[in-house]
N, C-alpha and C positions, 0 to 999 in steps of 0.2 A: 256204148250201150244205148239203145234207143229210148230207154226209160229214164235216163239220167242226164241232166244237164246241170253243170255247176256254174253259178254266177257269183263272182266276187262282188260284194256290195260296196265297192269303194266310192260309188257316187251317191250313196245314201247320205242324207244330212246327218252330220255328227251329232246334232242336237237330239236326234231320236234316242240315242243311247249315251248316257254319260260315261259308260265304261269304255276304256280303250281295249278292245278285244285283241287277243293274239292272232285270231283268225275269225272270219265272219263270212259265211257262205250260205247260199240257198241251193238246195237240190230240188229240181222240179220233176214231177211226173210227166205223163203224156198229155195231161189236160189241166186247165186252170181249176183249182179247187182250194180247199182249206189248207192251212199250214200248221205243222207242229213246230214249236220253238224249243230247241234243245240247248241247254247250257251245259258245257262239258269241259273237262280238263284234258281230254284225250285229243291228241293231234288229229286233224281232219283226215290225213292220209290213212291213219290206222282205223278210224271209225267209219270211213266211207263205205266199205263193203257191207256193213250192217244196214246203213241207210239205203244203199242200192237194192239190197234184198227186200227191204220193206216196200220200196217204191215199185218193185216188180209186181208185188201182189196188191198194192194199193196205188195204182197209177194216177188216181184222181186227187192224190195228196201231194203236198210239197213239204220239205223239211228245211227249216232255218237252223243252221248249226253255228253256235257261238262258243268260241274257245277262250278260256281264261285260266289263270292259275287256281289251284285248289283253294287257297285262302280267299282269293277274290271271288270265286264262285259262292262260297259260303256267305260272304258279306253282301254281295249283290243280290243273291236270291232272298236272303232274309229281309232285305229292304223292299223287294218287289216280287213277292211270291206269285202274284197273279199274272206276271208278265212272261212266265215260262211254263212249259208243259212238263218237261222232263229234265232231271238233273243227273248228270253222269260225273262221277269223281273217283279218283284213286285214294282220296283221304277218307278211309273207312270211319274213322272216329268222328269227323265232322258230319259225315252223312248220317251216322247213327244218331248224333245229337239233333240233327234236323228232324228225324223221325220222332224222337222223344219229345221234341218241342212242338210237335203237332203240325209240321209243314207238309207231311206226305199223305197221299191218298191211299187208303187200304185197297188192295187188289186181291180180293178173296178168291177169285177164280183162277189165279195163276198157281199151278202145281209145281213147286220147286223144293229142293232138298232143304230140310230143316236147318242144316248148318250153313246154308248159302243164302238164307233170307232172315229178315228180322221183322216180326209182327205183320207179315204179309204186306209190308210197305217198302222195304229195302231189299233189293235183289242183286246178288253177286253174279257176274257173268264171265270173269276171268280170274286166273290165279297167276300172279306175276312176282318173281323174286327180285329182291334188292341185290345188286351185283357190284363188284369192284371191277373197274375197268382200268387196264394198264397199257401204257404205250409200249408196243412190241419192241421197237428199237432200243428203248431205255433198259429193257430187261434181257436183251439178247446175250446169250452166253452165261446166264445165271439162272438159278432156280426161281420159278414163278411162285410167289406166295399163294398158299392155298387156304390160309386161316388169317384171322385178324392179328394174332400174335406173330405170325411169320411176316405179315406186312409191317408191323411195328419194328421188327428186327431189321428188315430191309431198309426202312426209312432211317433208322438210327445209324446204320452202318455207313450211309452216304448222305449226310445232311446237306452238304454243299450242292450235290446233284439235285436233290429234291426240294431245295428251298424255293418257295414261291411256285412250285410245280405240282402241288397237291390241291384237290378240290373236293368240296362236298356241298350239300344244300345249306343255305342260310335258313335255319329252322325258325327264325323269327318271322320269316316271310312266307315260307313254303309249308303248306298244310301236309303234303305227303312227306316232306323232309322231317317235319316234326313227328309224324306218325312213326316213320322208320327209326328215328333217333330214340324215341321213348320206348319202343319195343326192344331195341337193341340194349338199352340201358337196363331194362327189366331182366334181360337174359344173362348179362355178365358185366362185371366191372371192366372187362377188357375194352369195352366200348369207350369208357372214359379215358383209359390209358392211350388209346388210339387218338382220341380227340386232342389230348394234351400234346402228343407227338406232332400231330398235324398242325396244331396251333403254334408250336415252336418253329415249324417250317413255313410260317406265314401262309396258312391255308387260304385259298381263294374260295369265295362263297358265291353260290349260284341259286337261281330260282328254279331251274328246270334241268331235267336229265339230258335233253337233246344238246344243249349248249356244252355241258360237261363232256359228253361223248365226243362231240366234234373237236373240242379243244385237246382232248387226249390223243385223238387221231393225228392232229397237226403237230403235236409236241408242245403246244402251249402249256398243257398239263401233262404230267407223266402218270398220275394216279388220280382217279375219281372214285369216291366212296359212296355207296348206297344209291347208285343210279338205277333206273328201271331196266331190268334185264331184258324185257321184251323189246324196248327201244334199241338197246345195244345189239341184240341179236339181229334185228331187222337191218340196222346200219352196217353190220359186219358182212352181210351178204354182198355188199358192193365195196367194202372198205376193210382190208385186212391189216390195217396199221395198228390195231389194238387187240388186246386179249380180254376175254370176259371170265371173271372168276366168281363162282358161287361159293362163298366161304363154307368150308366143310366143318368148322367148329360149331356154328349154329346158323342155319339159314333163316332168313326173314322173308316171308312171302305174303303179299297183300292181295286182297280180292277187290277188283274194280266193281263198283256198285252203281245201280241206277234206281231212281225213285220218280214217282209222278207227283207233281205239285198238287196239293189240296186245293189250290186256287185255280187249277186249270179249267178252261171251258171246253176242253177236248178230252174228257176222261176216258171214253170208250176207245178212241183212236190211240191215246197214250198207252193205255193198258195193252192194247194189241201190239204196239211197238215193243214194249218191254217183253212180252211173251215171245215175239219173233226174235228179238235180240238174244234171249236166253237159248232158244232153240238153235239159232244160227251158230252161236259159240259152242254149243254142245255137240254139234255135228262134225266130228273129226274127219269124216270122209267127204265133206263138202269140197267140191272141186275148186270153188271160189273161196277157199279157206282164208280167214282173215289173218292179218299180220298180228292181231292181238291173240295171245294164247288162250286156250280153253280153260275151263275150270279144273281140268285134270281130275275128273270124278273117278272114284274107285268104289268098290263095294263097301269099303270101310269108311267112306266119307272123306273129309278133307285130310290132307297130310298134316302131320304134327307141326310142320313149319309154318302152316298158314295161320295168319292172324285171325282169331275168331270174331265173329259178329256177336258180341255179347256186351253187357253193361260195363265190364271192366275196361272197355275201350274209352269210356268217358272219364276215367280216373285223371288223366293228365290234361283234360280240358277244364278241370276245376281251376278257377282263377289263381288261387294261391299256389297250387301245385305247378301250374304252367309258369307262373312268375318265378318260382324257385328253380324249376328245371332250366328255364332260359338263362337265369343268372349263373347257374353252374356251368351251362354250356358256354356262355360267353367267357367265363373265367378260364375255361380250358382252351377255347379255340381262338378267341380274340386277345392276343397278347402283344 
C-alpha cells in the first residue's frame, strides 16, 4: 500500500521511553507531517488496518503505535498523560476509571450508541468474547466441554493428563485478565470452582492471550481459560491444532475502547481518528475488514453478554475489594 510504511523503531535511544514496549512502530503517510501517538494493548497486526485507513484519508499524518499490557498502559498513561494522544485498551474498567479521573477529552461531536460510549469520552469499537481454547489432539475421541462445569468434570477425570497443562491470566498483572475474572465471579460460583480445580492442577499463569493460544497449539498447554476469542479465531485460520469454545453457560464479552488524552496537543486529529476507527469497525462490508471483530450492533443494542460501560465496572477497582479478590484468587489458583 503506497500510503503506508512501517518502521520498527529499534534504533531509537531507549532513554526516550522508560517503558519496555511489546511493540513499537511508526506508520508514515505519503508526506512528512505531524504524528499521532497511540498507546494500545492491541497487537499491531490487528490494529494496523485501522491505521492504514486513517492514513489513506490523512496522508500528511504519521501514527506512532506503542503496544503494552493493559495494566502497564494504565500506569504509564497516568504518569505521562501529555505524552500520548490516544489510548486503546481491552480493560474496560481501567479505561472507565481514566475517564472518571479526568484523563480523557470530551468528544461531543462523535455520534455513537449510548451503550457503546461513556460521557462522550470513552468509545467502544469492538465486541470480543472470552474463550476457552483446547488442544485438539488432547480431546480427540472425547466430548468437547461446552460449559465451565463440563470443563471442570473433564479436568477432574484425568488429573495426571492435565497437571501443569492448564493456563489462564495472572490477574495480579493483567488488567484484561482481572476484568474477565471479576465479571465471571459476579455471574456464578462456578468460576471459583474452576479456579480451584485449575490450581490443584498447577495452573500456568500468563500475561497475554497470544502466548496462551500458541502454547495450547503446541501442546505445552492443553487448556487455556478466558483468552481473547478474536485472537484465537485469527490464529485458527492458519493453525487447526486447537478448538475454540465460547461457554454456553454464561458468555463474557468485553468491548475494546478508545479515548483521547485530555493532555493531547492534537485534539482535532485525535477526534477524527476515533471517529474513523468507529466507522471502520462498524462497516461489516468493508473489503479490507479488520481482524478485530465489529461491535455486533443490533436494533436492540448490545447483547446481554456484553460487559456494560457503567459505574459498576469500577466496583472491583476499589482498593479493598481488589485486595480481597486477589487474595481469594491466589488462595484458589496458587497452591
